[in-house]
N, C-alpha and C positions, 0 to 999 in steps of 0.2 A: 505494500499500501505505500502509496506516496506520501510523502510529509507535507503536512498541511499546520501555519500557524494561525492562530486568530491575531486578528488586527482589532474587529471594536464588534457590536453584538451583533450584525450583520453583514460584516466580512471579512473575508480569511485568505490568504497569502500561501501561495506554493512558493516557497523560493528558487530564484534561478538556479542553485545548486543541487535543488532537488533529484534532478538527472542528466544526466547526459549530454548534452547538444541544444539545452534549453538557451536561447537568446534574452531572453525577458523573464518574469516572473509572472505565476497564475493568480488570478485574484477571483473567488466566489462569493458572491452574495449569498447567505441563508441564514436562519438562524439554529440556534441549537437541534429541535424536533428537523426541520429539514435537512441541517451536514446532514447528524444521524440516518435518515434515509440515503441521503448520496451518497456516503461511505459503502452503501450496501454492493455497487457494483463498480464497472471500471471508468467511470465518466470523468473522476478526479484525474487518473492517470492519461485518457484523453487531452485532459487541458494543459497536461505539462507536455504531452507529446505537440501539441499546438505551439508551445511554446517556439519548437526549435523550427519555426519556417522562416525560407530566408526573408527579410525586409521585415518583420514584423514589429510593431510598434509598440510599445508601452507594457501592453502587457497581454498575456491570452484570458479574456474575460470568461466568465461564467455566472449566468442566472439562477435563479432559485428554485426554477421548474427544472435545473440540468439532468438528465438522464445519459446513458451510454447509447450511442449511435452510432455512424461509420463514419469514423475518421476522426471527425470532428465531435461533440457530444453533441444532442440537442440542447439547447440552449447555452450553445457556444455563440462568442462572440471574439474576431480576430478581426485586426486589421495592419495591412501592410501597404508600405509604401510603393506607391503608383507610377511614380513618377523613374525609381531610380532601380532600388535592387527587392523592390518586392515582386510575390509571386500572386497565380490566382490557383485554388486548391476547391475541387468540383464537389470532393468531400466536405468541407467547410460550408458547402451549399446545402450538399443532399440530393436525394432522388427525386422528392415533389418541388422544381421548382420554382417559387412562390406562391407554394402552400401558402394561401390568406387566408382573413376572416372580413366578412362585411355584415353590416348591421345597417337593418331596416324600420324606420320607428313607424306610428302608424295615429291613427285619432281615435282607436275602437281602445275602450276599457274591460277590462275581466269580465265584469257582470256584463258587457255587451255579447263578447267574447263564447260566455260558457254554453249556451244551449246550444250550437255550432260548432265547438271545438271537436268532439268526435269526427262529424264529418269532413272537416276541415283538414285535420290530418292524415285520414284513410285520402283526400283529392288529393292533398302535396305527395303524395308516398308512391298514389298513380299519375302525377305526372311528370315526376323530377323523377327520372331513372339513379338507379345508386345500385353499389356494386361492383365487384370485380366484371371488367367486359362489358358493362353496361354502353347502351348505344343510344345517343339524342336524337332529337329531333330537329337537331341544324344540323342543315347537309350542304357541304361543301363542292363547288367545282375542284378540277382540277390545280386551276389557276388561283380560284381564293385558298384554296389548302397551302399552298404556297406562298402565297402574296396578301394572305386577308387578314386573320386574328394575328398571321406570329408576326407581322408588321403593325398592324393599326392597334391590337389591343381591344379595349375595351369601348375606345372610341368607332373601330370597325362594325362592332357587334351595334350600337347606338345607329350607325349609319343606315342600317339593316330592319330598322324596325324593334330594338331588343333594349326597352330604355329612353330615357331622357336626355337632352342634349347637354343639362345642367346637371348630370351625375357627375362628369368628369370632373368639376371641381372642385368635388367631395371622393378623390382617392388619390391613394399615393402615387406619386409621379403623374397625376391624371389619369390613369390607368392603360399608361402606354409608356416601352422605355427604347429609345431614343438608342440607334445604334444594332438593331438585330437585325441579322444576318439570314434569310430563311435560305443562302446557299451551305451555309455550316450546319443545317439539322439534314441527320442522313434520312435517305428512305425508309429505312425501320421504322424511325420515331416518325413519320409521318403516316403511317402505316399503322404503328400500332395510337395514334391521336386519333385517326380517320375516326370520324362520327363518336368520338368521345365529347364533342363541344356541345355545353350546356348538362351534365353529366356532373353526377357527385361523388363517385370512386367509393373504396369501401372504407375500413378502419375506422380513425376517428373522424374523418368528414362526416357530415351533418349538414340538415337543418333542423330550426328549433323555432317554434313559437316561445314565447316570452314572454313575462311581464315584468315592469319597472317597479320591483320592490323597497326601493330604499335607495336613497339621494343623500350623498353627502355632502357635496360641493354644488350648491341650489345654483349658484351664477351660472357657472361649467354647465351644467343640466340643461341650463334653461339657454344655452349657446347649443348645444347638440338639438335641442327639441324633445330633452328628457325628461316627463312628466309621471310622477307616482301614480300607479296603478293603468297605466297606460301599455299598450301590447305591441314588442320588438319583434323581428322577425332576425335571425344571425344565420350565416351560411358561411361554412368552411369546408374547400375543398382548391384544387390545386390546378396543375398542368396536363393530370393524368398520366398515361402511358407516353403519350408527347416527351414530356418532362424527364420520365425514369429513363427512355431510352439518350434522352439529350448526357444524362449524365452518366449510363452505362458507356458510350461512347468515348467522352472524354476520358474520361478514369483508362479506360486501353489505351489513349494516345499519347497520357501523361506519366505511365509507369514508362517505356523509354525514352520520354522528353528529358525524365529526372539522371537517367543513366549518361546522356546527350551535353547535359548540362552542370553534369557533376555535383548533384544535390543529393542528399546524403537526411534518411529522415527517422525516426523512431519507429513509423508505424507507413507501412507502403498505402494504407486508406488514406492518406493525408496527401497520396501522389499529387504535384502540383508541376510548373512551370512558370520561369519569369514571365510579368505584364506584356512585356512587348514581343514575347516571342510568338512563332507561327500557331502555337498547340494554343498559349496563352489567347490569343486573341480569336481563333475560330471556338471555341470553348463559350468567352464572351459572346461574341454574336450568337452562338446557337442559343445560350441560357437566355439571353433577353427574347431570342425568338420565343423558348418555351415563359418566360415570364408575363410575354403579350396575350399568350395564347389562355394561361391564369385567368388574366383581368380581362377578357372577352368572355372566359365560361363561366366565371362570377356574375357578370353583367346579363349572358342569356339565362342564368338562375335564378337570376334575382324578376328579370321579364316572367318568368312560366310562374314565378311565384305569385307577382302582382294578379297576374290570368285568374289564378285559381283562388284567392281569397276575396277579387270582386264576384266569381260567379257563385263561391259556396256559400258568402254572406250576403249576397245579392245587395250589394250597396254600391253608390257610384264611386269614382275615382276618386272626387273631391269628398266627398263622405269618410273616406278609407284613409285619405290622407297619407299613403304610402313614401316616403322620403326615404333618399339613403345619409343616415347619418356622416360613413366612413366605410372605407376598404383599405386594408391594411396587406402588407407582404411579411412574414417571417420565413421564409426561405430562401434567401438572395446574397447577392454580393452585387455594391454599387461603389461606383464613384463619388466621393464626398471630402470637401473640407475642412478640416478639425484642428484645433490649437493643438501641439504637442510639444512640450517641452517651451511655452510661451511663444511658438514661434507658428503658421502657417503652413501645414502638409495637406497635398492631397493623396489620398489613402485609398485603397481599395477594401471593403468595408465588411466583411463575411459574416451576414446574419444566417445562424444556423437554430431554426425554433427559439431565434428573437428580433421583437419589433422595436421600429424605430419611434424614440420619445421624444422629436423634437420639442423645444420650449419655446413659450410666446417669442411673436416677433420675429420667428426665421423663416426668410423668402420662401421656404421651400409650400410654407404652410396654407391652407387655403384662406382666401381675406377673411373670411364669415369665422375662423378659430383661430387668424393670427394673435387676437388678443390674448387665448385661454391656451394656448401651446396644442399639440397634435392628438388627437384623440387617438388612443391607444385600445383595442380590443381582444379583452383577454376571457377566451370561453373553459368553461372547468370544466367539469364532470355533467354527463345527462340527469344526474339523481339531483344537484346541490344546485349550484349558480356560475353564473359568469361575473363580467365586471367589467365598466368602462374608464379608462383611468385617460389622464393627461401626461404630458410631457412637461419634463422640468431642468430648469439651468442644470442640475447635478447631472443629468444625464449625459448631455454634452461636456464635462467638466470630468466626468469619469469612466462611462461605457462607449463613448463614439454616439450620443445621442442614442440608447439601445436599454431597453426594459425587455421582462420576461415575455413569451406567446400565450401560455398556458397554463394547466395545472403541471402537468411532467408524469410519468408514467411511472409506480413502483412495482407493477407487476407487468411480468410480460403475458403476451397472448394467451400462449397455451397455459402458464399457470391464473392465469383469470378465468379461461375453459377451468379449468380442474378443480377452483375454488366455487366457482359456479353449481358444479354439478346435482342433480336434486333439487336444483331451484327455478323458479321460476322469476326471472330477471324483471319483465313485461310486469306481470302479479305484482311484485313488489314495486314499481314506479308508479303503477295505479292506485295503490295503497296511498300511496303518497300526493297523489292529483297531478300526475306525468304519465300520459298519454305516449307509447312509444311505437314506432314500427321499424322492422329491419329488412332486410333483405336477403341477406343471409344466416342461414342457421344458429351459428354461432355468436352474431353480430352482437348482440345486447351482453352477452357474458364476458366477451372480449373487452367491453367500454363500461363496466358497470363500473360503480364511483370507486370502489374497494382499488381498482386496480389503478388509480389516480391522488394525488396528492389533493389534500383540500385545497382549494386554489385561494383559498382565506389568506390560508399561510404564505403563500406565495404572494400575494398582490401588498401582503401586509408588509414582507421583505424591504418589495423596492420602492413604496411609500416613504419606510423609514430608513432607510438611504439614501433617499432623495433622487430615485431615479424617475420616478413619476407621482403623479398623486390620484388618489383613487376618486371618482365620479359618482357612480351609481352601478347600484347591484340590480342582476336582470335575473329571474326563477323562472326556470323553465314550465312549461305547460305542455307542451307535445314536441314530442323528436325524432323524423325521419334519419336512420343511422343509416349508410350505406354496410 
């Protein structure tokens, strides 16, 4: 087990001499309870391994929802010098490129929805394809497949009638990453993504009907349009098979590249290439294309959900009042400017299972939210609650403008299925007033609450560490799982 030192009540440090090859320390944000959970897997070792990446600056960072992943742990943040000697690591982004969260608000109250909730959950489950290999309603021509959503992102979807133009102002990066190169996406990636636009995927991906049941920051909640007792809709999904294949292809190219550039790392899963190399530029072009596919995917899903709500509830668009609060990415690498040791640097920030949390006044924020900071959407588990936070100045000083992304697993899917044997998770949820539908036989067991950390503890750590601030809590009423 790698050596960890306590720095404060909510911060721990892996010294740079804890493992050979470390260039910077590791910094982990957690309290005692969360650290005890973190120590059970190999994620601390992965934090230390990532500290050996060439060109890494400041520290290898880990959020309180950290758990073991491929290469970089889920919940990891790494920034490398984008101008001189930095690298890009596909394992530092993850397989599900631009897996992210979208939150929509409505005018509806819980009392108004209650009589129609079962019908709504059933209709959403029927209208939104979910699970491994699911096929969507959005059909792409051969030209669109290579020049449509992978280049245009959410804007492409809106131009084809899936949503409203003003949605773009309330999305990270306005729903599209420039620099996408469709020619760097393999034919196999296009084949795997074909037919998956407008689908939910499997695992922890979901559509959730929620109610705002606590507001901690009234002014910020008002700016976001969140009111006590009002219904919200949260969507969590990413780039599906296309993004997974982009990562697979890049890892295959990076391993021989490391030999070519004489890069040695303690973990081959962190395979990387210098930012200016042909291998890195090809991956960045393909990663941005996959990220755009994911933005378009969530845009289409939100449109399908709107159609279902209006039809099942028999309300007009005006009475429904469905509006986008925000859309965030949490598996992505972006070029950003940050201050390091008192001077501005252009960095390539890898966020794997971590969310941007830019502070009030940041120029990349939507004008409507510039006074409060970036909205941060943190899904918990389907049996408890999710949270809305906003970014703070502390995140820019400490974590390259980053915070947590969810609750974080404490139990593998196999272990969760074993622990759920003989139980009906759907019935347990129903007893708590939560209706659940899933495409797979074991999907609910894999995603049961006990498989996750309590997200309340996670958001308390990032708030007390000064990385973001809690605005509101959302309680699930109905969930559709992939």
